[in-house]
C-alpha positions, 0 to 999 in steps of 0.5 A, a space after each residue: 480488486 484490491 485498492 490502496 486509496 487508504 493508504 495514501 489517506 495512512 501516509 498522508 495523516 503520518 509523519 511518513 513521506 514516499 520519500 521517507 518511504 525509499 530512503 529511510 525504509 527502504 521500500 522500492 519505488 516500484 514497490 510505490 507505483 504499484 500501489 499508485 497503480 492498484 497493483 499487486 502487493 506481496 504480504 510481506 511489503 503489506 507487512 512491512 508497510 503496516 509495521 512503519 506507519 504502525 497501522 492495521 492492513 484495513 488502513 493500507 488497502 480494500 477490496 472491492 468487487 470488479 468486473 476486472 477479477 478474473 473468472 474463479 
C-alpha cells in the first residue's frame, strides 16, 4: 500500500500549504483529498508535487506492505 504520510511532513516543512497548492499551482482539491485518504495518484501528479516542493519521491510517498493489497 502506498501511503502519503511523508507528503504531509514535507508540505509542513515547506513554504507551501494546501491552499497554495490549489490556488497557485493548480493542484485539484480532489488530489488533496486522495493524498489525505492514501488513494492512488498518477506519476504525473507525483512529478508535479516533487517539482513544486523541490523534493524526491521518497519525500512524498512510502510503500508499506498490507494485507489489503490485491493478490498478484
